[in-house]
C-alpha positions as CSV (number, residue, x, y, z in Angstrom):
1,M,0.0,0.0,0.0
2,A,1.4,3.4,-1.0
3,Q,2.4,5.7,1.8
4,I,0.2,8.7,2.3
5,T,2.1,12.0,2.2
6,S,1.2,15.6,2.6
7,A,0.8,15.7,-1.2
8,N,-2.3,13.7,-0.8
9,L,-3.9,16.2,1.6
10,G,-6.1,18.8,0.1
11,N,-9.1,21.0,0.7
12,G,-11.8,18.8,-0.6
13,N,-11.6,20.1,-4.2
14,G,-9.4,17.4,-5.6
15,P,-10.2,13.9,-7.0
16,Y,-12.4,11.9,-4.6
17,Q,-10.0,9.0,-4.5
18,T,-6.9,11.0,-3.4
19,D,-8.0,14.2,-1.8
20,I,-8.1,13.9,2.0
21,V,-9.8,17.0,3.5
22,V,-7.9,18.7,6.3
23,K,-10.2,20.6,8.7
24,D,-7.8,23.2,9.9
25,M,-9.5,26.6,9.9
26,D,-9.2,29.4,12.4
27,L,-12.5,31.3,12.6
28,T,-11.2,33.9,15.0
29,V,-12.1,37.4,13.8
30,S,-8.9,39.2,12.9
31,N,-8.2,42.9,12.2
32,Y,-9.7,43.9,15.5
33,V,-8.0,47.0,16.9
34,K,-9.1,49.2,19.8
35,D,-8.9,52.5,17.8
36,R,-11.0,51.5,14.9
37,T,-13.9,53.8,15.9
38,P,-12.3,56.7,17.8
39,T,-15.3,59.1,18.0
40,T,-17.7,56.3,18.9
41,N,-15.4,55.3,21.7
42,M,-15.3,58.9,23.0
43,A,-19.1,59.1,23.0
44,M,-19.8,55.6,24.5
45,S,-17.3,56.1,27.3
46,K,-19.9,58.6,28.7
47,K,-23.0,56.6,27.6
48,R,-26.3,57.6,29.2
49,K,-29.7,56.1,29.1
50,I,-32.4,58.0,27.2
51,N,-36.2,57.4,27.0
52,S,-37.4,58.8,23.7
53,T,-36.7,58.7,20.0
54,L,-36.0,62.5,20.2
55,H,-33.6,63.3,23.0
56,I,-33.5,67.0,24.0
57,W,-31.0,68.8,26.2
58,P,-30.2,72.5,27.0
59,N,-27.3,74.3,25.6
60,D,-26.1,77.0,27.9
61,Y,-24.5,80.1,26.5
62,F,-23.7,83.5,28.0
63,R,-24.5,87.0,26.8
64,Q,-21.8,89.5,25.8
65,P,-20.4,91.6,28.7
66,T,-22.0,95.0,29.1
67,L,-21.4,98.1,31.2
68,N,-22.9,97.3,34.6
69,A,-22.9,100.4,36.8
70,N,-25.9,101.2,38.9
71,L,-27.1,104.2,40.9
72,E,-27.0,104.0,44.7
73,G,-30.4,103.0,46.1
74,A,-31.8,102.3,42.6
75,A,-35.2,100.6,42.6
76,V,-35.6,97.1,41.2
77,T,-38.3,96.6,38.6
78,S,-39.4,93.7,36.5
79,S,-38.0,95.4,33.4
80,L,-34.5,94.9,34.8
81,A,-34.9,91.1,34.9
82,A,-32.4,89.3,32.8
83,S,-33.5,87.0,30.0
84,N,-34.4,83.6,31.3
85,T,-34.5,81.9,27.9
86,R,-32.5,78.8,27.2
87,A,-31.6,77.1,24.0
88,N,-32.6,73.4,23.6
89,I,-30.9,71.1,21.2
90,G,-32.2,67.7,20.1
91,N,-31.2,64.6,18.2
92,Y,-33.1,61.6,16.9
93,T,-32.2,58.0,17.7
94,Q,-31.0,55.8,14.9
95,I,-31.6,52.0,14.6
96,F,-28.6,49.9,13.6
97,T,-29.1,46.3,12.8
98,T,-27.4,43.2,11.4
99,V,-29.0,39.9,10.5
100,I,-27.3,36.5,10.8
101,G,-28.8,33.5,9.1
102,A,-27.9,29.8,9.0
103,T,-29.8,26.6,8.2
104,G,-30.1,23.8,10.7
105,T,-28.0,21.5,8.5
106,A,-25.2,24.1,8.3
107,R,-25.0,24.3,12.0
108,A,-25.3,20.6,12.6
109,V,-22.5,19.3,10.4
110,E,-19.0,19.4,11.8
111,Q,-17.3,22.4,10.3
112,A,-13.8,23.5,10.2
113,G,-13.2,26.2,12.8
114,G,-16.5,25.6,14.7
115,D,-19.9,27.3,14.5
116,P,-20.0,29.7,11.6
117,Q,-22.9,31.6,13.1
118,A,-20.8,32.4,16.2
119,Y,-18.0,33.8,14.0
120,Q,-20.5,35.9,12.1
121,E,-21.9,37.3,15.3
122,V,-18.5,38.6,16.3
123,K,-17.7,39.9,12.8
124,Q,-21.0,41.6,12.1
125,L,-21.3,43.2,15.6
126,T,-17.9,44.8,15.0
127,E,-19.2,46.0,11.6
128,I,-22.2,47.6,13.3
129,M,-19.8,49.8,15.2
130,F,-18.3,50.9,11.9
131,D,-21.7,52.0,10.8
132,V,-22.2,54.0,14.0
133,E,-18.8,55.7,13.4
134,L,-19.6,56.5,9.8
135,Q,-22.9,58.2,11.0
136,M,-20.8,60.2,13.6
137,V,-18.5,61.6,10.9
138,R,-20.8,61.9,7.9
139,A,-20.7,65.1,6.0
140,D,-23.5,64.7,3.4
141,G,-27.3,64.7,3.1
142,A,-27.5,61.7,5.4
143,S,-25.6,63.6,8.2
144,I,-28.6,65.7,9.1
145,K,-31.0,64.6,11.8
146,Y,-34.2,63.1,10.4
147,S,-37.3,61.7,12.0
148,G,-37.7,59.4,9.0
149,Q,-41.1,57.8,9.8
150,S,-42.8,58.4,6.5
151,A,-44.6,56.3,3.9
152,T,-41.3,56.0,1.9
153,Q,-39.5,54.4,4.8
154,G,-37.3,51.6,3.6
155,A,-37.2,52.8,0.0
156,S,-33.7,54.0,0.5
157,P,-31.0,53.5,3.2
158,N,-31.4,57.2,4.0
159,N,-35.1,57.1,4.8
160,G,-34.9,55.6,8.2
161,R,-34.8,57.8,11.3
162,R,-31.2,59.0,11.9
163,F,-29.2,61.2,14.1
164,G,-27.3,64.3,13.1
165,S,-23.5,63.9,12.8
166,L,-20.7,65.8,14.5
167,F,-20.5,67.9,11.3
168,A,-24.1,68.9,11.7
169,F,-23.6,70.0,15.3
170,A,-20.2,71.7,14.9
171,G,-20.3,75.1,16.5
172,T,-17.2,76.5,14.7
173,R,-16.3,75.9,11.1
174,S,-13.5,76.9,8.8
175,G,-13.6,76.5,5.0
176,N,-11.6,78.1,2.3
177,D,-14.4,79.7,0.4
178,T,-12.4,81.9,-1.9
179,D,-15.1,82.1,-4.5
180,G,-18.2,82.7,-2.4
181,V,-20.0,79.5,-3.5
182,S,-19.4,77.3,-0.4
183,V,-22.7,76.8,1.4
184,L,-24.2,75.1,4.4
185,N,-27.1,72.8,3.4
186,L,-30.0,72.8,5.7
187,A,-32.9,70.3,5.8
188,A,-36.2,71.9,5.1
189,S,-37.3,70.2,8.4
190,D,-36.2,67.2,10.4
191,G,-38.9,65.1,8.7
192,T,-37.6,65.4,5.1
193,D,-34.4,64.9,3.2
194,T,-35.0,68.0,1.1
195,T,-32.2,70.5,1.7
196,T,-31.7,74.2,0.9
197,S,-28.6,76.3,0.7
198,T,-27.9,79.0,3.2
199,D,-25.4,81.8,3.6
200,T,-21.7,80.8,3.4
201,N,-20.1,79.5,6.6
202,V,-23.1,80.2,8.8
203,P,-24.1,77.0,10.5
204,F,-27.8,76.5,11.5
205,N,-28.7,80.0,10.2
206,G,-27.4,81.2,13.6
207,L,-30.3,79.5,15.4
208,L,-29.6,76.9,18.0
209,S,-33.1,75.4,17.3
210,N,-31.7,74.2,13.9
211,A,-28.7,72.4,15.4
212,G,-28.3,69.1,13.8
213,L,-30.0,70.0,10.5
214,G,-27.1,71.3,8.5
215,Y,-23.9,70.1,6.8
216,F,-21.1,71.8,5.0
217,S,-20.7,71.4,1.2
218,F,-18.5,73.2,-1.2
219,G,-18.7,74.6,-4.7
220,A,-16.6,73.5,-7.6
221,N,-14.2,76.4,-7.2
222,E,-13.5,75.9,-3.5
223,T,-9.8,75.6,-2.9
224,N,-8.1,73.1,-0.6
225,Q,-5.1,74.2,1.4
226,P,-2.2,72.2,3.0
227,F,-2.6,71.6,6.7
228,S,-0.5,73.9,8.9
229,P,-0.5,74.8,12.6
230,V,-1.6,78.4,11.8
231,L,-4.9,77.0,10.5
232,Y,-5.8,74.9,13.5
233,K,-4.6,77.6,15.9
234,Q,-6.9,80.0,14.2
235,L,-9.9,77.6,14.4
236,V,-9.3,76.6,18.0
237,T,-8.9,80.2,19.1
238,A,-12.3,81.1,17.5
239,A,-13.9,77.9,19.0
240,E,-12.7,78.5,22.5
241,Q,-13.5,82.3,22.6
242,R,-16.1,83.0,25.3
243,F,-17.2,79.3,25.6
244,N,-14.1,77.7,27.2
245,A,-14.5,74.7,24.9
246,K,-11.0,73.4,25.8
247,I,-10.6,71.4,22.6
248,T,-8.0,68.6,23.1
249,N,-8.6,66.0,20.4
250,M,-8.2,66.0,16.6
251,V,-9.9,63.3,14.6
252,V,-8.3,63.2,11.2
253,P,-8.8,61.0,8.0
254,T,-6.1,58.4,7.8
255,S,-5.2,59.7,4.4
256,L,-4.1,63.0,6.1
257,R,-2.3,61.4,9.1
258,T,1.2,61.7,7.7
259,T,1.0,65.3,6.6
260,I,-0.6,66.4,9.9
261,S,1.9,64.5,12.0
262,D,4.8,65.9,10.1
263,N,3.5,69.5,10.0
264,I,2.4,70.0,13.6
265,P,6.0,69.9,15.0
266,Q,7.0,72.8,12.7
267,S,5.3,75.2,15.0
268,R,7.7,76.6,17.6
269,S,5.1,76.3,20.4
270,I,4.0,72.8,19.6
271,N,6.3,70.0,20.3
272,R,6.0,66.3,19.7
273,F,5.2,64.6,23.0
274,N,5.8,60.8,23.4
275,P,3.9,59.6,20.4
276,A,5.3,56.1,20.8
277,D,3.5,55.8,24.1
278,K,0.1,56.0,22.4
279,G,0.7,53.5,19.6
280,D,1.4,54.1,15.9
281,T,-1.9,55.7,15.1
282,I,-2.1,58.3,17.9
283,G,0.2,61.1,18.7
284,T,0.0,63.7,21.4
285,Y,1.4,67.2,21.1
286,E,1.8,70.0,23.6
287,G,-0.2,72.9,22.4
288,D,-0.6,76.7,23.0
289,F,-3.2,76.3,25.6
290,N,-1.3,74.5,28.3
291,Y,-2.6,71.0,27.5
292,T,-1.8,68.3,25.0
293,Y,-3.6,67.5,21.8
294,Q,-4.3,63.9,21.0
295,I,-4.5,62.9,17.3
296,D,-6.8,60.0,16.4
297,D,-6.7,58.9,12.8
298,N,-9.9,57.6,11.4
299,W,-10.0,55.4,8.4
300,I,-13.8,55.6,8.2
301,M,-13.5,59.4,7.4
302,D,-12.0,58.3,4.1
303,Q,-15.2,56.3,3.2
304,T,-18.1,57.3,1.0
305,G,-20.5,59.8,2.7
306,S,-17.8,61.3,4.9
307,N,-15.3,64.1,4.2
308,N,-11.7,63.1,3.7
309,N,-10.5,66.7,3.5
310,A,-11.8,67.9,6.8
311,I,-10.6,67.5,10.4
312,L,-12.7,67.4,13.5
313,F,-11.6,69.2,16.7
314,L,-13.3,67.9,19.8
315,N,-13.6,68.3,23.5
316,P,-14.4,64.7,24.3
317,D,-16.4,65.7,27.4
318,V,-19.2,67.2,25.4
319,V,-19.7,64.2,23.2
320,Q,-21.9,61.4,24.6
321,W,-23.9,58.4,23.4
322,G,-27.6,58.3,24.3
323,S,-28.7,54.7,24.4
324,L,-32.4,53.9,23.9
325,R,-31.7,50.2,23.3
326,E,-28.5,48.4,24.1
327,L,-26.8,46.3,21.5
328,G,-28.3,42.8,21.7
329,P,-30.4,40.1,19.9
330,N,-34.0,40.8,18.9
331,N,-35.8,38.1,20.8
332,E,-38.9,38.4,18.6
333,V,-37.0,37.0,15.7
334,F,-37.2,33.2,15.9
335,S,-36.3,30.1,13.9
336,N,-38.0,29.8,10.6
337,A,-38.6,26.1,9.8
338,D,-35.1,24.5,9.5
339,A,-33.2,27.8,9.7
340,S,-32.3,30.4,12.3
341,L,-32.5,34.1,11.7
342,D,-30.9,36.3,14.3
343,Q,-31.2,40.1,14.3
344,Y,-29.0,42.2,16.5
345,I,-30.3,45.7,17.2
346,M,-28.8,48.9,18.7
347,E,-30.6,52.2,18.9
348,G,-29.2,55.4,20.2
349,T,-28.2,58.9,19.3
350,L,-25.3,61.3,19.4
351,I,-25.4,63.9,22.1
352,V,-23.3,67.1,21.8
353,R,-23.7,68.8,25.1
354,N,-22.1,72.0,23.9
355,P,-21.5,72.7,20.1
356,A,-18.6,75.0,21.1
357,G,-16.7,71.8,21.9
358,V,-16.9,70.6,18.2
359,A,-15.1,72.4,15.4
360,V,-14.5,71.5,11.7
361,L,-11.4,72.5,9.8
362,A,-12.4,71.8,6.2
363,A,-10.7,72.1,2.8
364,I,-7.4,70.5,3.9
365,T,-5.0,68.6,1.6
366,T,-1.4,67.5,1.6
367,G,1.6,69.6,0.6
368,T,3.9,72.4,2.0
369,P,2.3,74.1,5.0
370,I,1.1,77.7,4.5
371,T,2.1,80.4,7.0
372,T,-0.9,82.8,6.8
373,P,-4.3,82.3,8.4
374,R,-7.5,82.2,6.5
375,A,-9.7,85.3,6.2
376,A,-11.8,85.9,9.3
377,S,-15.0,85.4,7.1
378,Q,-13.9,81.8,6.5
379,V,-13.7,81.0,10.2
380,K,-17.2,81.3,11.7
381,R,-19.0,80.7,15.0
382,Y,-22.7,79.9,14.6
383,L,-23.4,81.8,17.7
384,A,-21.9,85.3,18.0
């Protein structure tokens, strides 16, 4: 009898008489790294329970200082009462799902690597978090908050209820609108996908009640500029004025990571600070405001629907995740005949406690850093 050697071993695709199937397959999910969804991680580290599909919270802001000199013994009247108004901001919840299906036979037979459904659960639940991250950093029509409960629900992936992204809530924005055609697109309401163009670089029409309805878009003649410290200093200075936003994190597209990492140290007052301690995708830098900046690169910002020439500047303390339903199986989905169909659901929303803690530096590209700031008209706060 001929001796069996490794040449006789195969994968089951060879001749029946000679191919011996080797069941050696590792179904462990690979490519699983902790910094795959940086903004989602920031928000979920401060997760809170919410109880409605529209979560509303107040946004405190302060009036401009005025001359406050009063006469001795002056009478107090109701006309002297300060304004007691407050601005409320809201965001809708969004439902994220994934469905895993397997026949009874597929689960019964002995398979290389073990139960394929268990593998798919780990893989697809990770992919749900990618979808959450994309919604966090979207900069298109699907980034505006939208109630989405209409007769056309399900006709398009964009027709379900969704939350407004960080781009929609950003309180400070900087573009490079040299030709005057860059606009902010606003939804006609939070119940429709129809958008209208508004004045250049004026998020939410200046009204806090519109927060979460707008996103930045650019005209064909809008000009990108290489990233440089002077641009982000200009943006952060405008963002922190009056509101003490204390921005400490930059979330950048992976495609811009190298140019940003290389250009930041060229500033005299910003020094590279132990980047190796944070891993190869995160660097921290000592900045102008007596604290360090952490740079998180985000590969999802390079995907369709996002904006790979914009950088998010964040105060992580103002970004939260509001959980209406925790990630878990839908127990109402059950086996169908000789097959199982498992649906996993997570429902929640992005909460931006103070839009002053979110800023967008748009129209960025690679190249030699510039040394001059943008025109003041191209760096705007939505609230004066």
